[in-house]
N, CA, C, O and CB atoms as a CASP TS submission, in Angstrom:
PFRMAT TS
TARGET T0000
AUTHOR 0000-0000-0000
METHOD Language model
MODEL 1
PARENT N/A
ATOM      1  N   ARG     1      -2.003  16.443  -5.293  1.00  0.00           N
ATOM      2  CA  ARG     1      -0.900  15.500  -5.236  1.00  0.00           C
ATOM      3  C   ARG     1      -1.336  14.199  -4.593  1.00  0.00           C
ATOM      4  O   ARG     1      -2.207  14.177  -3.724  1.00  0.00           O
ATOM      5  CB  ARG     1       0.274  16.095  -4.477  1.00  0.00           C
ATOM      6  N   ALA     2      -0.728  13.140  -5.025  1.00  0.00           N
ATOM      7  CA  ALA     2      -1.089  11.815  -4.532  1.00  0.00           C
ATOM      8  C   ALA     2      -0.842  11.687  -3.036  1.00  0.00           C
ATOM      9  O   ALA     2      -1.651  11.090  -2.325  1.00  0.00           O
ATOM     10  CB  ALA     2      -0.309  10.746  -5.279  1.00  0.00           C
ATOM     11  N   ILE     3       0.248  12.233  -2.558  1.00  0.00           N
ATOM     12  CA  ILE     3       0.593  12.090  -1.140  1.00  0.00           C
ATOM     13  C   ILE     3      -0.425  12.805  -0.259  1.00  0.00           C
ATOM     14  O   ILE     3      -0.754  12.328   0.827  1.00  0.00           O
ATOM     15  CB  ILE     3       2.003  12.639  -0.869  1.00  0.00           C
ATOM     16  N   ASP     4      -0.925  13.953  -0.727  1.00  0.00           N
ATOM     17  CA  ASP     4      -1.953  14.680   0.023  1.00  0.00           C
ATOM     18  C   ASP     4      -3.240  13.865   0.098  1.00  0.00           C
ATOM     19  O   ASP     4      -3.888  13.808   1.144  1.00  0.00           O
ATOM     20  CB  ASP     4      -2.229  16.052  -0.626  1.00  0.00           C
ATOM     21  N   PHE     5      -3.605  13.237  -1.013  1.00  0.00           N
ATOM     22  CA  PHE     5      -4.789  12.383  -1.036  1.00  0.00           C
ATOM     23  C   PHE     5      -4.635  11.217  -0.063  1.00  0.00           C
ATOM     24  O   PHE     5      -5.575  10.888   0.661  1.00  0.00           O
ATOM     25  CB  PHE     5      -5.045  11.859  -2.457  1.00  0.00           C
ATOM     26  N   LEU     6      -3.467  10.595  -0.040  1.00  0.00           N
ATOM     27  CA  LEU     6      -3.240   9.468   0.865  1.00  0.00           C
ATOM     28  C   LEU     6      -3.310   9.895   2.328  1.00  0.00           C
ATOM     29  O   LEU     6      -3.822   9.154   3.167  1.00  0.00           O
ATOM     30  CB  LEU     6      -1.888   8.827   0.578  1.00  0.00           C
ATOM     31  N   GLU     7      -2.805  11.070   2.633  1.00  0.00           N
ATOM     32  CA  GLU     7      -2.905  11.573   4.007  1.00  0.00           C
ATOM     33  C   GLU     7      -4.365  11.760   4.407  1.00  0.00           C
ATOM     34  O   GLU     7      -4.762  11.398   5.515  1.00  0.00           O
ATOM     35  CB  GLU     7      -2.141  12.904   4.152  1.00  0.00           C
ATOM     36  N   GLU     8      -5.155  12.322   3.507  1.00  0.00           N
ATOM     37  CA  GLU     8      -6.584  12.522   3.776  1.00  0.00           C
ATOM     38  C   GLU     8      -7.298  11.177   3.921  1.00  0.00           C
ATOM     39  O   GLU     8      -8.120  10.999   4.820  1.00  0.00           O
ATOM     40  CB  GLU     8      -7.236  13.354   2.649  1.00  0.00           C
ATOM     41  N   LEU     9      -6.986  10.248   3.046  1.00  0.00           N
ATOM     42  CA  LEU     9      -7.588   8.918   3.106  1.00  0.00           C
ATOM     43  C   LEU     9      -7.242   8.224   4.414  1.00  0.00           C
ATOM     44  O   LEU     9      -8.115   7.634   5.052  1.00  0.00           O
ATOM     45  CB  LEU     9      -7.126   8.068   1.922  1.00  0.00           C
ATOM     46  N   ARG    10      -5.981   8.287   4.820  1.00  0.00           N
ATOM     47  CA  ARG    10      -5.549   7.662   6.071  1.00  0.00           C
ATOM     48  C   ARG    10      -6.280   8.279   7.257  1.00  0.00           C
ATOM     49  O   ARG    10      -6.645   7.572   8.196  1.00  0.00           O
ATOM     50  CB  ARG    10      -4.027   7.803   6.251  1.00  0.00           C
ATOM     51  N   PHE    11      -6.493   9.579   7.222  1.00  0.00           N
ATOM     52  CA  PHE    11      -7.203  10.272   8.294  1.00  0.00           C
ATOM     53  C   PHE    11      -8.653   9.801   8.388  1.00  0.00           C
ATOM     54  O   PHE    11      -9.198   9.686   9.486  1.00  0.00           O
ATOM     55  CB  PHE    11      -7.153  11.788   8.072  1.00  0.00           C
ATOM     56  N   ARG    12      -9.274   9.531   7.252  1.00  0.00           N
ATOM     57  CA  ARG    12     -10.696   9.189   7.216  1.00  0.00           C
ATOM     58  C   ARG    12     -10.988   7.713   7.471  1.00  0.00           C
ATOM     59  O   ARG    12     -12.079   7.370   7.927  1.00  0.00           O
ATOM     60  CB  ARG    12     -11.265   9.574   5.892  1.00  0.00           C
ATOM     61  N   LEU    13     -10.050   6.858   7.189  1.00  0.00           N
ATOM     62  CA  LEU    13     -10.278   5.422   7.356  1.00  0.00           C
ATOM     63  C   LEU    13      -9.699   4.934   8.678  1.00  0.00           C
ATOM     64  O   LEU    13      -8.697   5.466   9.156  1.00  0.00           O
ATOM     65  CB  LEU    13      -9.662   4.638   6.187  1.00  0.00           C
ATOM     66  N   PRO    14     -10.331   3.919   9.269  1.00  0.00           N
ATOM     67  CA  PRO    14      -9.761   3.359  10.499  1.00  0.00           C
ATOM     68  C   PRO    14      -8.415   2.691  10.209  1.00  0.00           C
ATOM     69  O   PRO    14      -8.157   2.250   9.089  1.00  0.00           O
ATOM     70  CB  PRO    14     -10.737   2.342  11.138  1.00  0.00           C
ATOM     71  N   LEU    15      -7.572   2.623  11.228  1.00  0.00           N
ATOM     72  CA  LEU    15      -6.250   2.018  11.047  1.00  0.00           C
ATOM     73  C   LEU    15      -6.323   0.535  10.700  1.00  0.00           C
ATOM     74  O   LEU    15      -5.349  -0.039  10.214  1.00  0.00           O
ATOM     75  CB  LEU    15      -5.424   2.202  12.301  1.00  0.00           C
ATOM     76  N   SER    16      -7.476  -0.086  10.949  1.00  0.00           N
ATOM     77  CA  SER    16      -7.636  -1.495  10.593  1.00  0.00           C
ATOM     78  C   SER    16      -7.670  -1.690   9.073  1.00  0.00           C
ATOM     79  O   SER    16      -7.491  -2.807   8.589  1.00  0.00           O
ATOM     80  CB  SER    16      -8.915  -2.055  11.222  1.00  0.00           C
ATOM     81  N   VAL    17      -7.898  -0.613   8.325  1.00  0.00           N
ATOM     82  CA  VAL    17      -7.905  -0.672   6.864  1.00  0.00           C
ATOM     83  C   VAL    17      -6.493  -0.409   6.360  1.00  0.00           C
ATOM     84  O   VAL    17      -5.904   0.634   6.642  1.00  0.00           O
ATOM     85  CB  VAL    17      -8.914   0.357   6.259  1.00  0.00           C
ATOM     86  N   GLN    18      -5.962  -1.364   5.615  1.00  0.00           N
ATOM     87  CA  GLN    18      -4.625  -1.198   5.050  1.00  0.00           C
ATOM     88  C   GLN    18      -4.712  -0.364   3.780  1.00  0.00           C
ATOM     89  O   GLN    18      -5.606  -0.561   2.957  1.00  0.00           O
ATOM     90  CB  GLN    18      -3.970  -2.573   4.757  1.00  0.00           C
ATOM     91  N   ILE    19      -3.783   0.562   3.628  1.00  0.00           N
ATOM     92  CA  ILE    19      -3.707   1.372   2.412  1.00  0.00           C
ATOM     93  C   ILE    19      -2.383   1.066   1.734  1.00  0.00           C
ATOM     94  O   ILE    19      -1.316   1.169   2.339  1.00  0.00           O
ATOM     95  CB  ILE    19      -3.842   2.907   2.727  1.00  0.00           C
ATOM     96  N   TRP    20      -2.472   0.690   0.475  1.00  0.00           N
ATOM     97  CA  TRP    20      -1.292   0.414  -0.330  1.00  0.00           C
ATOM     98  C   TRP    20      -1.272   1.402  -1.482  1.00  0.00           C
ATOM     99  O   TRP    20      -2.322   1.737  -2.031  1.00  0.00           O
ATOM    100  CB  TRP    20      -1.279  -1.059  -0.846  1.00  0.00           C
ATOM    101  N   ALA    21      -0.100   1.866  -1.850  1.00  0.00           N
ATOM    102  CA  ALA    21       0.025   2.819  -2.952  1.00  0.00           C
ATOM    103  C   ALA    21       1.326   2.584  -3.695  1.00  0.00           C
ATOM    104  O   ALA    21       2.261   1.983  -3.165  1.00  0.00           O
ATOM    105  CB  ALA    21      -0.043   4.269  -2.437  1.00  0.00           C
ATOM    106  N   GLY    22       1.374   3.060  -4.913  1.00  0.00           N
ATOM    107  CA  GLY    22       2.583   2.941  -5.703  1.00  0.00           C
ATOM    108  C   GLY    22       2.467   3.744  -6.979  1.00  0.00           C
ATOM    109  O   GLY    22       1.490   4.463  -7.188  1.00  0.00           O
ATOM    110  N   GLY    23       3.455   3.618  -7.817  1.00  0.00           N
ATOM    111  CA  GLY    23       3.448   4.332  -9.082  1.00  0.00           C
ATOM    112  C   GLY    23       4.419   5.494  -9.086  1.00  0.00           C
ATOM    113  O   GLY    23       5.077   5.781  -8.087  1.00  0.00           O
ATOM    114  N   GLY    24       4.496   6.149 -10.215  1.00  0.00           N
ATOM    115  CA  GLY    24       5.450   7.224 -10.407  1.00  0.00           C
ATOM    116  C   GLY    24       5.286   8.375  -9.443  1.00  0.00           C
ATOM    117  O   GLY    24       6.278   8.931  -8.970  1.00  0.00           O
ATOM    118  N   ALA    25       4.052   8.745  -9.141  1.00  0.00           N
ATOM    119  CA  ALA    25       3.818   9.868  -8.224  1.00  0.00           C
ATOM    120  C   ALA    25       4.367   9.570  -6.836  1.00  0.00           C
ATOM    121  O   ALA    25       4.853  10.472  -6.153  1.00  0.00           O
ATOM    122  CB  ALA    25       2.320  10.184  -8.135  1.00  0.00           C
ATOM    123  N   MET    26       4.294   8.328  -6.420  1.00  0.00           N
ATOM    124  CA  MET    26       4.787   7.951  -5.098  1.00  0.00           C
ATOM    125  C   MET    26       6.305   7.771  -5.115  1.00  0.00           C
ATOM    126  O   MET    26       6.979   8.060  -4.126  1.00  0.00           O
ATOM    127  CB  MET    26       4.104   6.661  -4.619  1.00  0.00           C
ATOM    128  N   ARG    27       6.823   7.309  -6.203  1.00  0.00           N
ATOM    129  CA  ARG    27       8.260   7.051  -6.313  1.00  0.00           C
ATOM    130  C   ARG    27       9.067   8.337  -6.139  1.00  0.00           C
ATOM    131  O   ARG    27      10.165   8.321  -5.582  1.00  0.00           O
ATOM    132  CB  ARG    27       8.584   6.408  -7.669  1.00  0.00           C
ATOM    133  N   ASN    28       8.519   9.437  -6.614  1.00  0.00           N
ATOM    134  CA  ASN    28       9.240  10.706  -6.563  1.00  0.00           C
ATOM    135  C   ASN    28       8.994  11.497  -5.286  1.00  0.00           C
ATOM    136  O   ASN    28       9.603  12.547  -5.085  1.00  0.00           O
ATOM    137  CB  ASN    28       8.862  11.542  -7.739  1.00  0.00           C
ATOM    138  N   SER    29       8.118  11.013  -4.431  1.00  0.00           N
ATOM    139  CA  SER    29       7.788  11.746  -3.210  1.00  0.00           C
ATOM    140  C   SER    29       8.794  11.442  -2.105  1.00  0.00           C
ATOM    141  O   SER    29       9.185  10.294  -1.896  1.00  0.00           O
ATOM    142  CB  SER    29       6.368  11.400  -2.742  1.00  0.00           C
ATOM    143  N   ARG    30       9.194  12.480  -1.416  1.00  0.00           N
ATOM    144  CA  ARG    30      10.097  12.293  -0.270  1.00  0.00           C
ATOM    145  C   ARG    30       9.311  12.138   1.019  1.00  0.00           C
ATOM    146  O   ARG    30       9.834  11.648   2.020  1.00  0.00           O
ATOM    147  CB  ARG    30      11.072  13.475  -0.148  1.00  0.00           C
ATOM    148  N   ARG    31       8.063  12.554   0.992  1.00  0.00           N
ATOM    149  CA  ARG    31       7.207  12.439   2.173  1.00  0.00           C
ATOM    150  C   ARG    31       6.662  11.028   2.278  1.00  0.00           C
ATOM    151  O   ARG    31       6.462  10.338   1.278  1.00  0.00           O
ATOM    152  CB  ARG    31       6.051  13.459   2.119  1.00  0.00           C
ATOM    153  N   GLN    32       6.430  10.619   3.508  1.00  0.00           N
ATOM    154  CA  GLN    32       5.801   9.332   3.764  1.00  0.00           C
ATOM    155  C   GLN    32       4.548   9.569   4.578  1.00  0.00           C
ATOM    156  O   GLN    32       4.449  10.549   5.316  1.00  0.00           O
ATOM    157  CB  GLN    32       6.767   8.361   4.495  1.00  0.00           C
ATOM    158  N   VAL    33       3.598   8.674   4.441  1.00  0.00           N
ATOM    159  CA  VAL    33       2.358   8.754   5.196  1.00  0.00           C
ATOM    160  C   VAL    33       2.348   7.601   6.181  1.00  0.00           C
ATOM    161  O   VAL    33       2.558   6.448   5.804  1.00  0.00           O
ATOM    162  CB  VAL    33       1.105   8.715   4.258  1.00  0.00           C
ATOM    163  N   GLU    34       2.106   7.915   7.437  1.00  0.00           N
ATOM    164  CA  GLU    34       2.076   6.893   8.479  1.00  0.00           C
ATOM    165  C   GLU    34       1.025   5.841   8.151  1.00  0.00           C
ATOM    166  O   GLU    34      -0.094   6.169   7.756  1.00  0.00           O
ATOM    167  CB  GLU    34       1.791   7.526   9.856  1.00  0.00           C
ATOM    168  N   SER    35       1.387   4.594   8.315  1.00  0.00           N
ATOM    169  CA  SER    35       0.501   3.446   8.111  1.00  0.00           C
ATOM    170  C   SER    35       0.022   3.300   6.672  1.00  0.00           C
ATOM    171  O   SER    35      -1.063   2.767   6.436  1.00  0.00           O
ATOM    172  CB  SER    35      -0.689   3.560   9.018  1.00  0.00           C
ATOM    173  N   VAL    36       0.804   3.760   5.716  1.00  0.00           N
ATOM    174  CA  VAL    36       0.527   3.538   4.297  1.00  0.00           C
ATOM    175  C   VAL    36       1.722   2.805   3.711  1.00  0.00           C
ATOM    176  O   VAL    36       2.858   3.268   3.810  1.00  0.00           O
ATOM    177  CB  VAL    36       0.255   4.891   3.534  1.00  0.00           C
ATOM    178  N   GLN    37       1.455   1.659   3.103  1.00  0.00           N
ATOM    179  CA  GLN    37       2.521   0.859   2.499  1.00  0.00           C
ATOM    180  C   GLN    37       2.774   1.356   1.081  1.00  0.00           C
ATOM    181  O   GLN    37       1.870   1.339   0.245  1.00  0.00           O
ATOM    182  CB  GLN    37       2.153  -0.657   2.496  1.00  0.00           C
ATOM    183  N   ILE    38       3.982   1.793   0.812  1.00  0.00           N
ATOM    184  CA  ILE    38       4.355   2.300  -0.508  1.00  0.00           C
ATOM    185  C   ILE    38       5.161   1.234  -1.248  1.00  0.00           C
ATOM    186  O   ILE    38       6.097   0.655  -0.696  1.00  0.00           O
ATOM    187  CB  ILE    38       5.170   3.623  -0.389  1.00  0.00           C
ATOM    188  N   PHE    39       4.787   0.983  -2.500  1.00  0.00           N
ATOM    189  CA  PHE    39       5.492   0.009  -3.328  1.00  0.00           C
ATOM    190  C   PHE    39       6.197   0.729  -4.465  1.00  0.00           C
ATOM    191  O   PHE    39       5.615   1.581  -5.136  1.00  0.00           O
ATOM    192  CB  PHE    39       4.518  -1.061  -3.879  1.00  0.00           C
ATOM    193  N   ASN    40       7.449   0.376  -4.669  1.00  0.00           N
ATOM    194  CA  ASN    40       8.241   1.008  -5.723  1.00  0.00           C
ATOM    195  C   ASN    40       8.282   0.201  -7.010  1.00  0.00           C
ATOM    196  O   ASN    40       8.690   0.712  -8.053  1.00  0.00           O
ATOM    197  CB  ASN    40       9.638   1.234  -5.238  1.00  0.00           C
ATOM    198  N   ASP    41       7.857  -1.071  -6.942  1.00  0.00           N
ATOM    199  CA  ASP    41       7.867  -1.894  -8.145  1.00  0.00           C
ATOM    200  C   ASP    41       6.816  -2.995  -8.023  1.00  0.00           C
ATOM    201  O   ASP    41       6.316  -3.279  -6.935  1.00  0.00           O
ATOM    202  CB  ASP    41       9.270  -2.503  -8.383  1.00  0.00           C
ATOM    203  N   LEU    42       6.495  -3.601  -9.149  1.00  0.00           N
ATOM    204  CA  LEU    42       5.461  -4.633  -9.175  1.00  0.00           C
ATOM    205  C   LEU    42       5.867  -5.882  -8.409  1.00  0.00           C
ATOM    206  O   LEU    42       5.016  -6.556  -7.828  1.00  0.00           O
ATOM    207  CB  LEU    42       5.135  -5.000 -10.600  1.00  0.00           C
ATOM    208  N   SER    43       7.145  -6.194  -8.401  1.00  0.00           N
ATOM    209  CA  SER    43       7.616  -7.380  -7.693  1.00  0.00           C
ATOM    210  C   SER    43       7.330  -7.288  -6.196  1.00  0.00           C
ATOM    211  O   SER    43       6.850  -8.248  -5.595  1.00  0.00           O
ATOM    212  CB  SER    43       9.110  -7.574  -7.928  1.00  0.00           C
ATOM    213  N   SER    44       7.621  -6.143  -5.599  1.00  0.00           N
ATOM    214  CA  SER    44       7.367  -5.987  -4.163  1.00  0.00           C
ATOM    215  C   SER    44       5.872  -5.973  -3.868  1.00  0.00           C
ATOM    216  O   SER    44       5.441  -6.453  -2.820  1.00  0.00           O
ATOM    217  CB  SER    44       8.016  -4.699  -3.641  1.00  0.00           C
ATOM    218  N   MET    45       5.079  -5.423  -4.788  1.00  0.00           N
ATOM    219  CA  MET    45       3.632  -5.437  -4.592  1.00  0.00           C
ATOM    220  C   MET    45       3.096  -6.866  -4.691  1.00  0.00           C
ATOM    221  O   MET    45       2.234  -7.265  -3.908  1.00  0.00           O
ATOM    222  CB  MET    45       2.935  -4.528  -5.629  1.00  0.00           C
ATOM    223  N   ARG    46       3.601  -7.623  -5.641  1.00  0.00           N
ATOM    224  CA  ARG    46       3.168  -9.016  -5.795  1.00  0.00           C
ATOM    225  C   ARG    46       3.469  -9.810  -4.530  1.00  0.00           C
ATOM    226  O   ARG    46       2.630 -10.581  -4.063  1.00  0.00           O
ATOM    227  CB  ARG    46       3.857  -9.670  -7.013  1.00  0.00           C
ATOM    228  N   GLN    47       4.655  -9.626  -3.978  1.00  0.00           N
ATOM    229  CA  GLN    47       5.030 -10.326  -2.749  1.00  0.00           C
ATOM    230  C   GLN    47       4.093  -9.943  -1.604  1.00  0.00           C
ATOM    231  O   GLN    47       3.691 -10.804  -0.821  1.00  0.00           O
ATOM    232  CB  GLN    47       6.490 -10.009  -2.372  1.00  0.00           C
ATOM    233  N   ALA    48       3.748  -8.683  -1.501  1.00  0.00           N
ATOM    234  CA  ALA    48       2.846  -8.230  -0.441  1.00  0.00           C
ATOM    235  C   ALA    48       1.454  -8.825  -0.610  1.00  0.00           C
ATOM    236  O   ALA    48       0.818  -9.208   0.372  1.00  0.00           O
ATOM    237  CB  ALA    48       2.763  -6.702  -0.427  1.00  0.00           C
ATOM    238  N   VAL    49       0.982  -8.904  -1.843  1.00  0.00           N
ATOM    239  CA  VAL    49      -0.336  -9.498  -2.095  1.00  0.00           C
ATOM    240  C   VAL    49      -0.331 -10.971  -1.718  1.00  0.00           C
ATOM    241  O   VAL    49      -1.266 -11.450  -1.077  1.00  0.00           O
ATOM    242  CB  VAL    49      -0.739  -9.328  -3.575  1.00  0.00           C
ATOM    243  N   LEU    50       0.702 -11.687  -2.107  1.00  0.00           N
ATOM    244  CA  LEU    50       0.791 -13.108  -1.758  1.00  0.00           C
ATOM    245  C   LEU    50       0.828 -13.299  -0.247  1.00  0.00           C
ATOM    246  O   LEU    50       0.160 -14.185   0.285  1.00  0.00           O
ATOM    247  CB  LEU    50       2.034 -13.740  -2.399  1.00  0.00           C
ATOM    248  N   GLN    51       1.595 -12.483   0.434  1.00  0.00           N
ATOM    249  CA  GLN    51       1.675 -12.574   1.893  1.00  0.00           C
ATOM    250  C   GLN    51       0.327 -12.246   2.527  1.00  0.00           C
ATOM    251  O   GLN    51      -0.099 -12.921   3.465  1.00  0.00           O
ATOM    252  CB  GLN    51       2.763 -11.628   2.435  1.00  0.00           C
ATOM    253  N   TRP    52      -0.346 -11.216   2.023  1.00  0.00           N
ATOM    254  CA  TRP    52      -1.660 -10.835   2.550  1.00  0.00           C
ATOM    255  C   TRP    52      -2.661 -11.967   2.354  1.00  0.00           C
ATOM    256  O   TRP    52      -3.429 -12.284   3.262  1.00  0.00           O
ATOM    257  CB  TRP    52      -2.169  -9.550   1.866  1.00  0.00           C
ATOM    258  N   ARG    53      -2.655 -12.578   1.168  1.00  0.00           N
ATOM    259  CA  ARG    53      -3.585 -13.679   0.890  1.00  0.00           C
ATOM    260  C   ARG    53      -3.326 -14.854   1.829  1.00  0.00           C
ATOM    261  O   ARG    53      -4.267 -15.453   2.349  1.00  0.00           O
ATOM    262  CB  ARG    53      -3.461 -14.137  -0.578  1.00  0.00           C
ATOM    263  N   ARG    54      -2.059 -15.183   2.045  1.00  0.00           N
ATOM    264  CA  ARG    54      -1.732 -16.273   2.971  1.00  0.00           C
ATOM    265  C   ARG    54      -2.225 -15.956   4.380  1.00  0.00           C
ATOM    266  O   ARG    54      -2.754 -16.833   5.063  1.00  0.00           O
ATOM    267  CB  ARG    54      -0.214 -16.530   2.989  1.00  0.00           C
ATOM    268  N   SER    55      -2.056 -14.711   4.816  1.00  0.00           N
ATOM    269  CA  SER    55      -2.467 -14.324   6.172  1.00  0.00           C
ATOM    270  C   SER    55      -3.978 -14.403   6.354  1.00  0.00           C
ATOM    271  O   SER    55      -4.465 -14.531   7.477  1.00  0.00           O
ATOM    272  CB  SER    55      -1.987 -12.912   6.484  1.00  0.00           C
ATOM    273  N   LYS    56      -4.718 -14.328   5.252  1.00  0.00           N
ATOM    274  CA  LYS    56      -6.182 -14.404   5.301  1.00  0.00           C
ATOM    275  C   LYS    56      -6.688 -15.808   5.000  1.00  0.00           C
ATOM    276  O   LYS    56      -7.895 -16.048   4.973  1.00  0.00           O
ATOM    277  CB  LYS    56      -6.793 -13.417   4.317  1.00  0.00           C
ATOM    278  N   GLY    57      -5.761 -16.735   4.774  1.00  0.00           N
ATOM    279  CA  GLY    57      -6.149 -18.108   4.481  1.00  0.00           C
ATOM    280  C   GLY    57      -6.678 -18.296   3.070  1.00  0.00           C
ATOM    281  O   GLY    57      -7.407 -19.250   2.797  1.00  0.00           O
ATOM    282  N   ILE    58      -6.316 -17.393   2.178  1.00  0.00           N
ATOM    283  CA  ILE    58      -6.753 -17.473   0.788  1.00  0.00           C
ATOM    284  C   ILE    58      -5.711 -18.260   0.004  1.00  0.00           C
ATOM    285  O   ILE    58      -4.512 -18.003   0.109  1.00  0.00           O
ATOM    286  CB  ILE    58      -6.965 -16.050   0.172  1.00  0.00           C
ATOM    287  N   ARG    59      -6.183 -19.213  -0.777  1.00  0.00           N
ATOM    288  CA  ARG    59      -5.268 -20.048  -1.557  1.00  0.00           C
ATOM    289  C   ARG    59      -4.438 -19.178  -2.489  1.00  0.00           C
ATOM    290  O   ARG    59      -4.964 -18.304  -3.178  1.00  0.00           O
ATOM    291  CB  ARG    59      -6.046 -21.112  -2.363  1.00  0.00           C
ATOM    292  N   VAL    60      -3.150 -19.427  -2.500  1.00  0.00           N
ATOM    293  CA  VAL    60      -2.226 -18.657  -3.328  1.00  0.00           C
ATOM    294  C   VAL    60      -1.875 -19.485  -4.553  1.00  0.00           C
ATOM    295  O   VAL    60      -1.323 -20.580  -4.439  1.00  0.00           O
ATOM    296  CB  VAL    60      -0.940 -18.262  -2.534  1.00  0.00           C
ATOM    297  N   ALA    61      -2.203 -18.951  -5.728  1.00  0.00           N
ATOM    298  CA  ALA    61      -1.857 -19.621  -6.984  1.00  0.00           C
ATOM    299  C   ALA    61      -0.597 -18.991  -7.548  1.00  0.00           C
ATOM    300  O   ALA    61      -0.446 -17.770  -7.533  1.00  0.00           O
ATOM    301  CB  ALA    61      -3.023 -19.532  -8.012  1.00  0.00           C
ATOM    302  N   TYR    62       0.292 -19.810  -8.036  1.00  0.00           N
ATOM    303  CA  TYR    62       1.542 -19.296  -8.612  1.00  0.00           C
ATOM    304  C   TYR    62       1.409 -19.299 -10.072  1.00  0.00           C
ATOM    305  O   TYR    62       2.340 -18.907 -10.777  1.00  0.00           O
ATOM    306  CB  TYR    62       2.761 -20.112  -8.187  1.00  0.00           C
TER
END
């Protein structure tokens, strides 16, 4: 299951590494993984990417 994989990934990676996930497998899951950002649609993911790029000083193209 996707959620089990994300839990294992979160355990293995330092907290400084951001983990983002989405898609049908995540949409139907009731469990959440600490420090994993779950996206339910492309619009929210796009907004997060734009915000992340701005925070890193990367030029944002519209």
